[in-house]
ZALUM-375967 format. One record per atom (N, C-alpha, C, O): x, y, z; atom name; residue number from 1; residue in three letters. Coordinates in Angstrom, 2 decimals. Layout:
// residues N
{X=X | Y=Y | Z=Z | name=CA | resi=NUM | resn=ALA}
...
//
This chain:
// residues 80
{X=-12.24 | Y=42.86 | Z=-34.15 | name=N | resi=1 | resn=MET}
{X=-13.22 | Y=42.07 | Z=-33.43 | name=CA | resi=1 | resn=MET}
{X=-13.02 | Y=40.59 | Z=-33.78 | name=C | resi=1 | resn=MET}
{X=-12.78 | Y=40.24 | Z=-34.93 | name=O | resi=1 | resn=MET}
{X=-13.13 | Y=39.75 | Z=-32.79 | name=N | resi=2 | resn=LYS}
{X=-12.91 | Y=38.32 | Z=-32.97 | name=CA | resi=2 | resn=LYS}
{X=-14.13 | Y=37.66 | Z=-33.62 | name=C | resi=2 | resn=LYS}
{X=-15.27 | Y=37.92 | Z=-33.25 | name=O | resi=2 | resn=LYS}
{X=-13.85 | Y=36.80 | Z=-34.61 | name=N | resi=3 | resn=ASN}
{X=-14.92 | Y=36.05 | Z=-35.24 | name=CA | resi=3 | resn=ASN}
{X=-15.37 | Y=34.93 | Z=-34.30 | name=C | resi=3 | resn=ASN}
{X=-14.56 | Y=34.31 | Z=-33.62 | name=O | resi=3 | resn=ASN}
{X=-16.65 | Y=34.69 | Z=-34.28 | name=N | resi=4 | resn=ILE}
{X=-17.21 | Y=33.65 | Z=-33.42 | name=CA | resi=4 | resn=ILE}
{X=-17.60 | Y=32.46 | Z=-34.29 | name=C | resi=4 | resn=ILE}
{X=-18.35 | Y=32.59 | Z=-35.25 | name=O | resi=4 | resn=ILE}
{X=-17.07 | Y=31.31 | Z=-33.93 | name=N | resi=5 | resn=ASN}
{X=-17.41 | Y=30.07 | Z=-34.62 | name=CA | resi=5 | resn=ASN}
{X=-18.76 | Y=29.60 | Z=-34.08 | name=C | resi=5 | resn=ASN}
{X=-18.92 | Y=29.43 | Z=-32.87 | name=O | resi=5 | resn=ASN}
{X=-19.70 | Y=29.38 | Z=-34.97 | name=N | resi=6 | resn=LYS}
{X=-21.05 | Y=28.98 | Z=-34.55 | name=CA | resi=6 | resn=LYS}
{X=-21.08 | Y=27.59 | Z=-33.92 | name=C | resi=6 | resn=LYS}
{X=-22.01 | Y=27.25 | Z=-33.19 | name=O | resi=6 | resn=LYS}
{X=-20.04 | Y=26.78 | Z=-34.20 | name=N | resi=7 | resn=ASP}
{X=-19.98 | Y=25.43 | Z=-33.64 | name=CA | resi=7 | resn=ASP}
{X=-19.52 | Y=25.43 | Z=-32.18 | name=C | resi=7 | resn=ASP}
{X=-19.72 | Y=24.45 | Z=-31.47 | name=O | resi=7 | resn=ASP}
{X=-18.91 | Y=26.52 | Z=-31.73 | name=N | resi=8 | resn=GLU}
{X=-18.43 | Y=26.60 | Z=-30.34 | name=CA | resi=8 | resn=GLU}
{X=-19.60 | Y=26.83 | Z=-29.41 | name=C | resi=8 | resn=GLU}
{X=-20.53 | Y=27.58 | Z=-29.71 | name=O | resi=8 | resn=GLU}
{X=-19.53 | Y=26.18 | Z=-28.28 | name=N | resi=9 | resn=GLU}
{X=-20.58 | Y=26.36 | Z=-27.27 | name=CA | resi=9 | resn=GLU}
{X=-20.01 | Y=27.16 | Z=-26.11 | name=C | resi=9 | resn=GLU}
{X=-18.97 | Y=26.80 | Z=-25.55 | name=O | resi=9 | resn=GLU}
{X=-20.68 | Y=28.22 | Z=-25.77 | name=N | resi=10 | resn=PHE}
{X=-20.22 | Y=29.04 | Z=-24.66 | name=CA | resi=10 | resn=PHE}
{X=-20.99 | Y=28.65 | Z=-23.41 | name=C | resi=10 | resn=PHE}
{X=-22.22 | Y=28.51 | Z=-23.44 | name=O | resi=10 | resn=PHE}
{X=-20.28 | Y=28.49 | Z=-22.33 | name=N | resi=11 | resn=VAL}
{X=-20.90 | Y=28.08 | Z=-21.08 | name=CA | resi=11 | resn=VAL}
{X=-20.63 | Y=29.15 | Z=-20.04 | name=C | resi=11 | resn=VAL}
{X=-19.49 | Y=29.57 | Z=-19.84 | name=O | resi=11 | resn=VAL}
{X=-21.67 | Y=29.57 | Z=-19.39 | name=N | resi=12 | resn=SER}
{X=-21.55 | Y=30.55 | Z=-18.32 | name=CA | resi=12 | resn=SER}
{X=-22.15 | Y=29.93 | Z=-17.07 | name=C | resi=12 | resn=SER}
{X=-23.34 | Y=29.65 | Z=-17.02 | name=O | resi=12 | resn=SER}
{X=-21.32 | Y=29.71 | Z=-16.06 | name=N | resi=13 | resn=LEU}
{X=-21.79 | Y=29.06 | Z=-14.84 | name=CA | resi=13 | resn=LEU}
{X=-21.86 | Y=30.07 | Z=-13.70 | name=C | resi=13 | resn=LEU}
{X=-21.05 | Y=31.00 | Z=-13.62 | name=O | resi=13 | resn=LEU}
{X=-22.81 | Y=29.87 | Z=-12.85 | name=N | resi=14 | resn=SER}
{X=-22.93 | Y=30.72 | Z=-11.68 | name=CA | resi=14 | resn=SER}
{X=-21.86 | Y=30.33 | Z=-10.66 | name=C | resi=14 | resn=SER}
{X=-21.23 | Y=29.28 | Z=-10.78 | name=O | resi=14 | resn=SER}
{X=-21.69 | Y=31.16 | Z=-9.67 | name=N | resi=15 | resn=TYR}
{X=-20.73 | Y=30.88 | Z=-8.60 | name=CA | resi=15 | resn=TYR}
{X=-21.06 | Y=29.56 | Z=-7.92 | name=C | resi=15 | resn=TYR}
{X=-20.17 | Y=28.77 | Z=-7.63 | name=O | resi=15 | resn=TYR}
{X=-22.34 | Y=29.33 | Z=-7.66 | name=N | resi=16 | resn=GLU}
{X=-22.76 | Y=28.10 | Z=-6.99 | name=CA | resi=16 | resn=GLU}
{X=-22.47 | Y=26.87 | Z=-7.85 | name=C | resi=16 | resn=GLU}
{X=-22.02 | Y=25.85 | Z=-7.34 | name=O | resi=16 | resn=GLU}
{X=-22.74 | Y=26.99 | Z=-9.16 | name=N | resi=17 | resn=GLU}
{X=-22.47 | Y=25.87 | Z=-10.06 | name=CA | resi=17 | resn=GLU}
{X=-20.98 | Y=25.57 | Z=-10.13 | name=C | resi=17 | resn=GLU}
{X=-20.57 | Y=24.41 | Z=-10.14 | name=O | resi=17 | resn=GLU}
{X=-20.16 | Y=26.61 | Z=-10.18 | name=N | resi=18 | resn=MET}
{X=-18.71 | Y=26.42 | Z=-10.21 | name=CA | resi=18 | resn=MET}
{X=-18.24 | Y=25.76 | Z=-8.92 | name=C | resi=18 | resn=MET}
{X=-17.38 | Y=24.87 | Z=-8.96 | name=O | resi=18 | resn=MET}
{X=-18.78 | Y=26.17 | Z=-7.79 | name=N | resi=19 | resn=ASN}
{X=-18.42 | Y=25.55 | Z=-6.50 | name=CA | resi=19 | resn=ASN}
{X=-18.78 | Y=24.07 | Z=-6.48 | name=C | resi=19 | resn=ASN}
{X=-18.00 | Y=23.25 | Z=-6.00 | name=O | resi=19 | resn=ASN}
{X=-19.96 | Y=23.72 | Z=-6.99 | name=N | resi=20 | resn=LYS}
{X=-20.37 | Y=22.31 | Z=-7.05 | name=CA | resi=20 | resn=LYS}
{X=-19.39 | Y=21.50 | Z=-7.90 | name=C | resi=20 | resn=LYS}
{X=-18.94 | Y=20.43 | Z=-7.50 | name=O | resi=20 | resn=LYS}
{X=-19.07 | Y=22.03 | Z=-9.08 | name=N | resi=21 | resn=LEU}
{X=-18.14 | Y=21.33 | Z=-9.96 | name=CA | resi=21 | resn=LEU}
{X=-16.76 | Y=21.22 | Z=-9.32 | name=C | resi=21 | resn=LEU}
{X=-16.11 | Y=20.18 | Z=-9.44 | name=O | resi=21 | resn=LEU}
{X=-16.32 | Y=22.26 | Z=-8.65 | name=N | resi=22 | resn=ARG}
{X=-15.01 | Y=22.24 | Z=-7.99 | name=CA | resi=22 | resn=ARG}
{X=-14.99 | Y=21.17 | Z=-6.90 | name=C | resi=22 | resn=ARG}
{X=-14.02 | Y=20.42 | Z=-6.77 | name=O | resi=22 | resn=ARG}
{X=-16.07 | Y=21.10 | Z=-6.10 | name=N | resi=23 | resn=LYS}
{X=-16.13 | Y=20.11 | Z=-5.03 | name=CA | resi=23 | resn=LYS}
{X=-16.14 | Y=18.69 | Z=-5.60 | name=C | resi=23 | resn=LYS}
{X=-15.46 | Y=17.80 | Z=-5.07 | name=O | resi=23 | resn=LYS}
{X=-16.90 | Y=18.47 | Z=-6.68 | name=N | resi=24 | resn=LYS}
{X=-16.92 | Y=17.15 | Z=-7.31 | name=CA | resi=24 | resn=LYS}
{X=-15.54 | Y=16.77 | Z=-7.83 | name=C | resi=24 | resn=LYS}
{X=-15.10 | Y=15.63 | Z=-7.67 | name=O | resi=24 | resn=LYS}
{X=-14.86 | Y=17.73 | Z=-8.44 | name=N | resi=25 | resn=LEU}
{X=-13.52 | Y=17.48 | Z=-8.95 | name=CA | resi=25 | resn=LEU}
{X=-12.57 | Y=17.10 | Z=-7.82 | name=C | resi=25 | resn=LEU}
{X=-11.84 | Y=16.12 | Z=-7.94 | name=O | resi=25 | resn=LEU}
{X=-12.57 | Y=17.86 | Z=-6.73 | name=N | resi=26 | resn=PHE}
{X=-11.68 | Y=17.57 | Z=-5.62 | name=CA | resi=26 | resn=PHE}
{X=-12.01 | Y=16.23 | Z=-4.96 | name=C | resi=26 | resn=PHE}
{X=-11.10 | Y=15.51 | Z=-4.55 | name=O | resi=26 | resn=PHE}
{X=-13.30 | Y=15.89 | Z=-4.87 | name=N | resi=27 | resn=GLN}
{X=-13.68 | Y=14.59 | Z=-4.31 | name=CA | resi=27 | resn=GLN}
{X=-13.15 | Y=13.46 | Z=-5.20 | name=C | resi=27 | resn=GLN}
{X=-12.61 | Y=12.47 | Z=-4.71 | name=O | resi=27 | resn=GLN}
{X=-13.30 | Y=13.64 | Z=-6.51 | name=N | resi=28 | resn=ARG}
{X=-12.83 | Y=12.61 | Z=-7.44 | name=CA | resi=28 | resn=ARG}
{X=-11.31 | Y=12.48 | Z=-7.38 | name=C | resi=28 | resn=ARG}
{X=-10.78 | Y=11.37 | Z=-7.34 | name=O | resi=28 | resn=ARG}
{X=-10.62 | Y=13.61 | Z=-7.38 | name=N | resi=29 | resn=LEU}
{X=-9.17 | Y=13.57 | Z=-7.29 | name=CA | resi=29 | resn=LEU}
{X=-8.71 | Y=12.96 | Z=-5.98 | name=C | resi=29 | resn=LEU}
{X=-7.75 | Y=12.19 | Z=-5.94 | name=O | resi=29 | resn=LEU}
{X=-9.40 | Y=13.30 | Z=-4.90 | name=N | resi=30 | resn=SER}
{X=-9.04 | Y=12.77 | Z=-3.59 | name=CA | resi=30 | resn=SER}
{X=-9.20 | Y=11.24 | Z=-3.57 | name=C | resi=30 | resn=SER}
{X=-8.35 | Y=10.53 | Z=-3.05 | name=O | resi=30 | resn=SER}
{X=-10.30 | Y=10.75 | Z=-4.15 | name=N | resi=31 | resn=LYS}
{X=-10.54 | Y=9.31 | Z=-4.18 | name=CA | resi=31 | resn=LYS}
{X=-9.47 | Y=8.61 | Z=-5.03 | name=C | resi=31 | resn=LYS}
{X=-8.94 | Y=7.58 | Z=-4.63 | name=O | resi=31 | resn=LYS}
{X=-9.17 | Y=9.18 | Z=-6.20 | name=N | resi=32 | resn=GLU}
{X=-8.16 | Y=8.59 | Z=-7.07 | name=CA | resi=32 | resn=GLU}
{X=-6.79 | Y=8.61 | Z=-6.40 | name=C | resi=32 | resn=GLU}
{X=-6.01 | Y=7.67 | Z=-6.52 | name=O | resi=32 | resn=GLU}
{X=-6.49 | Y=9.70 | Z=-5.69 | name=N | resi=33 | resn=ARG}
{X=-5.21 | Y=9.80 | Z=-4.97 | name=CA | resi=33 | resn=ARG}
{X=-5.11 | Y=8.74 | Z=-3.90 | name=C | resi=33 | resn=ARG}
{X=-4.07 | Y=8.10 | Z=-3.73 | name=O | resi=33 | resn=ARG}
{X=-6.20 | Y=8.54 | Z=-3.16 | name=N | resi=34 | resn=GLN}
{X=-6.21 | Y=7.53 | Z=-2.11 | name=CA | resi=34 | resn=GLN}
{X=-6.01 | Y=6.14 | Z=-2.69 | name=C | resi=34 | resn=GLN}
{X=-5.27 | Y=5.34 | Z=-2.13 | name=O | resi=34 | resn=GLN}
{X=-6.67 | Y=5.86 | Z=-3.82 | name=N | resi=35 | resn=GLU}
{X=-6.51 | Y=4.55 | Z=-4.44 | name=CA | resi=35 | resn=GLU}
{X=-5.09 | Y=4.35 | Z=-4.94 | name=C | resi=35 | resn=GLU}
{X=-4.50 | Y=3.28 | Z=-4.76 | name=O | resi=35 | resn=GLU}
{X=-4.53 | Y=5.37 | Z=-5.56 | name=N | resi=36 | resn=PHE}
{X=-3.17 | Y=5.31 | Z=-6.07 | name=CA | resi=36 | resn=PHE}
{X=-2.17 | Y=5.12 | Z=-4.93 | name=C | resi=36 | resn=PHE}
{X=-1.31 | Y=4.25 | Z=-4.99 | name=O | resi=36 | resn=PHE}
{X=-2.30 | Y=5.93 | Z=-3.91 | name=N | resi=37 | resn=LEU}
{X=-1.38 | Y=5.83 | Z=-2.78 | name=CA | resi=37 | resn=LEU}
{X=-1.57 | Y=4.53 | Z=-2.02 | name=C | resi=37 | resn=LEU}
{X=-0.61 | Y=3.99 | Z=-1.46 | name=O | resi=37 | resn=LEU}
{X=-2.79 | Y=4.02 | Z=-1.98 | name=N | resi=38 | resn=GLY}
{X=-3.02 | Y=2.72 | Z=-1.36 | name=CA | resi=38 | resn=GLY}
{X=-2.26 | Y=1.63 | Z=-2.06 | name=C | resi=38 | resn=GLY}
{X=-1.72 | Y=0.72 | Z=-1.43 | name=O | resi=38 | resn=GLY}
{X=-2.21 | Y=1.71 | Z=-3.39 | name=N | resi=39 | resn=GLY}
{X=-1.44 | Y=0.73 | Z=-4.16 | name=CA | resi=39 | resn=GLY}
{X=0.05 | Y=0.82 | Z=-3.87 | name=C | resi=39 | resn=GLY}
{X=0.72 | Y=-0.20 | Z=-3.74 | name=O | resi=39 | resn=GLY}
{X=0.55 | Y=2.04 | Z=-3.76 | name=N | resi=40 | resn=ILE}
{X=1.97 | Y=2.22 | Z=-3.42 | name=CA | resi=40 | resn=ILE}
{X=2.25 | Y=1.69 | Z=-2.02 | name=C | resi=40 | resn=ILE}
{X=3.26 | Y=1.02 | Z=-1.79 | name=O | resi=40 | resn=ILE}
{X=1.35 | Y=1.99 | Z=-1.10 | name=N | resi=41 | resn=SER}
{X=1.51 | Y=1.54 | Z=0.28 | name=CA | resi=41 | resn=SER}
{X=1.54 | Y=0.01 | Z=0.34 | name=C | resi=41 | resn=SER}
{X=2.36 | Y=-0.57 | Z=1.05 | name=O | resi=41 | resn=SER}
{X=0.64 | Y=-0.62 | Z=-0.39 | name=N | resi=42 | resn=THR}
{X=0.58 | Y=-2.08 | Z=-0.42 | name=CA | resi=42 | resn=THR}
{X=1.88 | Y=-2.65 | Z=-0.99 | name=C | resi=42 | resn=THR}
{X=2.44 | Y=-3.61 | Z=-0.45 | name=O | resi=42 | resn=THR}
{X=2.36 | Y=-2.06 | Z=-2.09 | name=N | resi=43 | resn=LEU}
{X=3.62 | Y=-2.51 | Z=-2.69 | name=CA | resi=43 | resn=LEU}
{X=4.76 | Y=-2.37 | Z=-1.69 | name=C | resi=43 | resn=LEU}
{X=5.60 | Y=-3.27 | Z=-1.59 | name=O | resi=43 | resn=LEU}
{X=4.81 | Y=-1.26 | Z=-0.96 | name=N | resi=44 | resn=SER}
{X=5.91 | Y=-1.05 | Z=-0.02 | name=CA | resi=44 | resn=SER}
{X=5.92 | Y=-2.09 | Z=1.09 | name=C | resi=44 | resn=SER}
{X=6.98 | Y=-2.44 | Z=1.61 | name=O | resi=44 | resn=SER}
{X=4.74 | Y=-2.59 | Z=1.44 | name=N | resi=45 | resn=GLN}
{X=4.65 | Y=-3.58 | Z=2.51 | name=CA | resi=45 | resn=GLN}
{X=4.85 | Y=-5.00 | Z=1.99 | name=C | resi=45 | resn=GLN}
{X=5.49 | Y=-5.82 | Z=2.65 | name=O | resi=45 | resn=GLN}
{X=4.29 | Y=-5.31 | Z=0.81 | name=N | resi=46 | resn=LYS}
{X=4.37 | Y=-6.66 | Z=0.27 | name=CA | resi=46 | resn=LYS}
{X=5.69 | Y=-6.97 | Z=-0.40 | name=C | resi=46 | resn=LYS}
{X=6.19 | Y=-8.09 | Z=-0.33 | name=O | resi=46 | resn=LYS}
{X=6.27 | Y=-5.96 | Z=-1.06 | name=N | resi=47 | resn=ASP}
{X=7.50 | Y=-6.19 | Z=-1.82 | name=CA | resi=47 | resn=ASP}
{X=8.42 | Y=-4.99 | Z=-1.66 | name=C | resi=47 | resn=ASP}
{X=8.52 | Y=-4.15 | Z=-2.55 | name=O | resi=47 | resn=ASP}
{X=9.10 | Y=-4.92 | Z=-0.51 | name=N | resi=48 | resn=PRO}
{X=9.98 | Y=-3.77 | Z=-0.26 | name=CA | resi=48 | resn=PRO}
{X=11.06 | Y=-3.59 | Z=-1.32 | name=C | resi=48 | resn=PRO}
{X=11.45 | Y=-2.45 | Z=-1.61 | name=O | resi=48 | resn=PRO}
{X=11.55 | Y=-4.67 | Z=-1.92 | name=N | resi=49 | resn=ALA}
{X=12.58 | Y=-4.56 | Z=-2.94 | name=CA | resi=49 | resn=ALA}
{X=12.04 | Y=-3.84 | Z=-4.18 | name=C | resi=49 | resn=ALA}
{X=12.72 | Y=-2.98 | Z=-4.75 | name=O | resi=49 | resn=ALA}
{X=10.83 | Y=-4.18 | Z=-4.59 | name=N | resi=50 | resn=ALA}
{X=10.21 | Y=-3.52 | Z=-5.74 | name=CA | resi=50 | resn=ALA}
{X=9.91 | Y=-2.06 | Z=-5.42 | name=C | resi=50 | resn=ALA}
{X=10.11 | Y=-1.18 | Z=-6.26 | name=O | resi=50 | resn=ALA}
{X=9.44 | Y=-1.82 | Z=-4.21 | name=N | resi=51 | resn=PHE}
{X=9.18 | Y=-0.44 | Z=-3.79 | name=CA | resi=51 | resn=PHE}
{X=10.46 | Y=0.38 | Z=-3.86 | name=C | resi=51 | resn=PHE}
{X=10.45 | Y=1.51 | Z=-4.34 | name=O | resi=51 | resn=PHE}
{X=11.55 | Y=-0.18 | Z=-3.39 | name=N | resi=52 | resn=ASN}
{X=12.84 | Y=0.51 | Z=-3.43 | name=CA | resi=52 | resn=ASN}
{X=13.27 | Y=0.76 | Z=-4.88 | name=C | resi=52 | resn=ASN}
{X=13.72 | Y=1.85 | Z=-5.22 | name=O | resi=52 | resn=ASN}
{X=13.13 | Y=-0.26 | Z=-5.72 | name=N | resi=53 | resn=LYS}
{X=13.57 | Y=-0.16 | Z=-7.11 | name=CA | resi=53 | resn=LYS}
{X=12.76 | Y=0.86 | Z=-7.91 | name=C | resi=53 | resn=LYS}
{X=13.32 | Y=1.66 | Z=-8.66 | name=O | resi=53 | resn=LYS}
{X=11.44 | Y=0.83 | Z=-7.74 | name=N | resi=54 | resn=PHE}
{X=10.59 | Y=1.66 | Z=-8.59 | name=CA | resi=54 | resn=PHE}
{X=10.23 | Y=3.02 | Z=-8.00 | name=C | resi=54 | resn=PHE}
{X=9.78 | Y=3.90 | Z=-8.73 | name=O | resi=54 | resn=PHE}
{X=10.43 | Y=3.21 | Z=-6.70 | name=N | resi=55 | resn=TRP}
{X=10.06 | Y=4.49 | Z=-6.08 | name=CA | resi=55 | resn=TRP}
{X=11.23 | Y=5.18 | Z=-5.40 | name=C | resi=55 | resn=TRP}
{X=11.45 | Y=6.37 | Z=-5.64 | name=O | resi=55 | resn=TRP}
{X=11.96 | Y=4.49 | Z=-4.57 | name=N | resi=56 | resn=ILE}
{X=13.03 | Y=5.13 | Z=-3.80 | name=CA | resi=56 | resn=ILE}
{X=14.23 | Y=5.46 | Z=-4.68 | name=C | resi=56 | resn=ILE}
{X=14.72 | Y=6.59 | Z=-4.67 | name=O | resi=56 | resn=ILE}
{X=14.71 | Y=4.49 | Z=-5.45 | name=N | resi=57 | resn=GLN}
{X=15.89 | Y=4.71 | Z=-6.28 | name=CA | resi=57 | resn=GLN}
{X=15.70 | Y=5.85 | Z=-7.30 | name=C | resi=57 | resn=GLN}
{X=16.61 | Y=6.66 | Z=-7.46 | name=O | resi=57 | resn=GLN}
{X=14.56 | Y=5.93 | Z=-7.99 | name=N | resi=58 | resn=PRO}
{X=14.37 | Y=7.07 | Z=-8.90 | name=CA | resi=58 | resn=PRO}
{X=14.39 | Y=8.42 | Z=-8.18 | name=C | resi=58 | resn=PRO}
{X=14.88 | Y=9.41 | Z=-8.72 | name=O | resi=58 | resn=PRO}
{X=13.86 | Y=8.45 | Z=-6.97 | name=N | resi=59 | resn=LEU}
{X=13.90 | Y=9.71 | Z=-6.21 | name=CA | resi=59 | resn=LEU}
{X=15.32 | Y=10.07 | Z=-5.80 | name=C | resi=59 | resn=LEU}
{X=15.71 | Y=11.24 | Z=-5.84 | name=O | resi=59 | resn=LEU}
{X=16.10 | Y=9.07 | Z=-5.42 | name=N | resi=60 | resn=LEU}
{X=17.51 | Y=9.31 | Z=-5.09 | name=CA | resi=60 | resn=LEU}
{X=18.27 | Y=9.78 | Z=-6.33 | name=C | resi=60 | resn=LEU}
{X=19.08 | Y=10.71 | Z=-6.25 | name=O | resi=60 | resn=LEU}
{X=18.01 | Y=9.15 | Z=-7.46 | name=N | resi=61 | resn=THR}
{X=18.65 | Y=9.55 | Z=-8.71 | name=CA | resi=61 | resn=THR}
{X=18.28 | Y=10.98 | Z=-9.09 | name=C | resi=61 | resn=THR}
{X=19.09 | Y=11.71 | Z=-9.66 | name=O | resi=61 | resn=THR}
{X=17.06 | Y=11.38 | Z=-8.76 | name=N | resi=62 | resn=ALA}
{X=16.60 | Y=12.74 | Z=-9.06 | name=CA | resi=62 | resn=ALA}
{X=17.22 | Y=13.78 | Z=-8.13 | name=C | resi=62 | resn=ALA}
{X=17.07 | Y=14.98 | Z=-8.36 | name=O | resi=62 | resn=ALA}
{X=17.91 | Y=13.31 | Z=-7.08 | name=N | resi=63 | resn=GLY}
{X=18.61 | Y=14.25 | Z=-6.20 | name=CA | resi=63 | resn=GLY}
{X=18.03 | Y=14.41 | Z=-4.81 | name=C | resi=63 | resn=GLY}
{X=18.55 | Y=15.19 | Z=-4.01 | name=O | resi=63 | resn=GLY}
{X=16.97 | Y=13.68 | Z=-4.49 | name=N | resi=64 | resn=LEU}
{X=16.43 | Y=13.75 | Z=-3.14 | name=CA | resi=64 | resn=LEU}
{X=17.28 | Y=12.93 | Z=-2.20 | name=C | resi=64 | resn=LEU}
{X=17.91 | Y=11.95 | Z=-2.61 | name=O | resi=64 | resn=LEU}
{X=17.31 | Y=13.32 | Z=-0.94 | name=N | resi=65 | resn=ASP}
{X=18.04 | Y=12.53 | Z=0.05 | name=CA | resi=65 | resn=ASP}
{X=17.05 | Y=11.66 | Z=0.83 | name=C | resi=65 | resn=ASP}
{X=15.84 | Y=11.84 | Z=0.72 | name=O | resi=65 | resn=ASP}
{X=17.57 | Y=10.72 | Z=1.62 | name=N | resi=66 | resn=PHE}
{X=16.71 | Y=9.80 | Z=2.36 | name=CA | resi=66 | resn=PHE}
{X=15.78 | Y=10.53 | Z=3.32 | name=C | resi=66 | resn=PHE}
{X=14.63 | Y=10.12 | Z=3.49 | name=O | resi=66 | resn=PHE}
{X=16.25 | Y=11.59 | Z=3.95 | name=N | resi=67 | resn=GLU}
{X=15.42 | Y=12.32 | Z=4.90 | name=CA | resi=67 | resn=GLU}
{X=14.19 | Y=12.92 | Z=4.21 | name=C | resi=67 | resn=GLU}
{X=13.08 | Y=12.84 | Z=4.73 | name=O | resi=67 | resn=GLU}
{X=14.41 | Y=13.52 | Z=3.04 | name=N | resi=68 | resn=THR}
{X=13.30 | Y=14.11 | Z=2.29 | name=CA | resi=68 | resn=THR}
{X=12.33 | Y=13.03 | Z=1.84 | name=C | resi=68 | resn=THR}
{X=11.11 | Y=13.20 | Z=1.91 | name=O | resi=68 | resn=THR}
{X=12.87 | Y=11.92 | Z=1.36 | name=N | resi=69 | resn=ILE}
{X=12.03 | Y=10.80 | Z=0.93 | name=CA | resi=69 | resn=ILE}
{X=11.23 | Y=10.27 | Z=2.11 | name=C | resi=69 | resn=ILE}
{X=10.04 | Y=9.97 | Z=1.97 | name=O | resi=69 | resn=ILE}
{X=11.85 | Y=10.16 | Z=3.27 | name=N | resi=70 | resn=ALA}
{X=11.14 | Y=9.69 | Z=4.47 | name=CA | resi=70 | resn=ALA}
{X=9.99 | Y=10.62 | Z=4.81 | name=C | resi=70 | resn=ALA}
{X=8.91 | Y=10.16 | Z=5.18 | name=O | resi=70 | resn=ALA}
{X=10.20 | Y=11.93 | Z=4.70 | name=N | resi=71 | resn=HIS}
{X=9.12 | Y=12.88 | Z=4.97 | name=CA | resi=71 | resn=HIS}
{X=7.99 | Y=12.73 | Z=3.96 | name=C | resi=71 | resn=HIS}
{X=6.82 | Y=12.78 | Z=4.32 | name=O | resi=71 | resn=HIS}
{X=8.35 | Y=12.53 | Z=2.69 | name=N | resi=72 | resn=LEU}
{X=7.33 | Y=12.34 | Z=1.66 | name=CA | resi=72 | resn=LEU}
{X=6.51 | Y=11.07 | Z=1.93 | name=C | resi=72 | resn=LEU}
{X=5.29 | Y=11.08 | Z=1.84 | name=O | resi=72 | resn=LEU}
{X=7.21 | Y=10.00 | Z=2.26 | name=N | resi=73 | resn=VAL}
{X=6.52 | Y=8.74 | Z=2.54 | name=CA | resi=73 | resn=VAL}
{X=5.60 | Y=8.89 | Z=3.74 | name=C | resi=73 | resn=VAL}
{X=4.44 | Y=8.48 | Z=3.71 | name=O | resi=73 | resn=VAL}
{X=6.12 | Y=9.49 | Z=4.80 | name=N | resi=74 | resn=ASP}
{X=5.29 | Y=9.70 | Z=6.00 | name=CA | resi=74 | resn=ASP}
{X=4.06 | Y=10.53 | Z=5.68 | name=C | resi=74 | resn=ASP}
{X=2.96 | Y=10.22 | Z=6.13 | name=O | resi=74 | resn=ASP}
{X=4.25 | Y=11.60 | Z=4.91 | name=N | resi=75 | resn=TYR}
{X=3.16 | Y=12.52 | Z=4.65 | name=CA | resi=75 | resn=TYR}
{X=2.12 | Y=11.91 | Z=3.71 | name=C | resi=75 | resn=TYR}
{X=0.92 | Y=12.02 | Z=3.97 | name=O | resi=75 | resn=TYR}
{X=2.57 | Y=11.29 | Z=2.63 | name=N | resi=76 | resn=TYR}
{X=1.64 | Y=10.81 | Z=1.61 | name=CA | resi=76 | resn=TYR}
{X=1.08 | Y=9.42 | Z=1.85 | name=C | resi=76 | resn=TYR}
{X=-0.08 | Y=9.16 | Z=1.55 | name=O | resi=76 | resn=TYR}
{X=1.89 | Y=8.53 | Z=2.39 | name=N | resi=77 | resn=LEU}
{X=1.41 | Y=7.17 | Z=2.57 | name=CA | resi=77 | resn=LEU}
{X=0.72 | Y=6.94 | Z=3.90 | name=C | resi=77 | resn=LEU}
{X=-0.25 | Y=6.19 | Z=3.99 | name=O | resi=77 | resn=LEU}
{X=1.22 | Y=7.59 | Z=4.93 | name=N | resi=78 | resn=TRP}
{X=0.64 | Y=7.42 | Z=6.24 | name=CA | resi=78 | resn=TRP}
{X=0.39 | Y=8.78 | Z=6.88 | name=C | resi=78 | resn=TRP}
{X=1.08 | Y=9.14 | Z=7.84 | name=O | resi=78 | resn=TRP}
{X=-0.61 | Y=9.56 | Z=6.38 | name=N | resi=79 | resn=PRO}
{X=-0.81 | Y=10.93 | Z=6.84 | name=CA | resi=79 | resn=PRO}
{X=-1.34 | Y=11.05 | Z=8.26 | name=C | resi=79 | resn=PRO}
{X=-1.21 | Y=12.11 | Z=8.87 | name=O | resi=79 | resn=PRO}
{X=-1.93 | Y=10.01 | Z=8.80 | name=N | resi=80 | resn=ASN}
{X=-2.52 | Y=10.14 | Z=10.15 | name=CA | resi=80 | resn=ASN}
{X=-1.63 | Y=9.65 | Z=11.22 | name=C | resi=80 | resn=ASN}
{X=-1.99 | Y=9.70 | Z=12.40 | name=O | resi=80 | resn=ASN}
//
């Protein structure tokens, strides 16, 4: 039988509480993703050379081709 440490706190959440927390997490992640991608998008427009150096070249070095990178850029930076 496992020993229980009295300092540990056990949390039991209902399905509804878990759903609320999950939704809050996804909203927060979505907002942070949008802010992050907005910064990348701005860099790509304001300083294409820096965008190429810090984003495109590392992806090429990692083995991606231009077509795949173009799809990633289209999907993540300009999804609509």
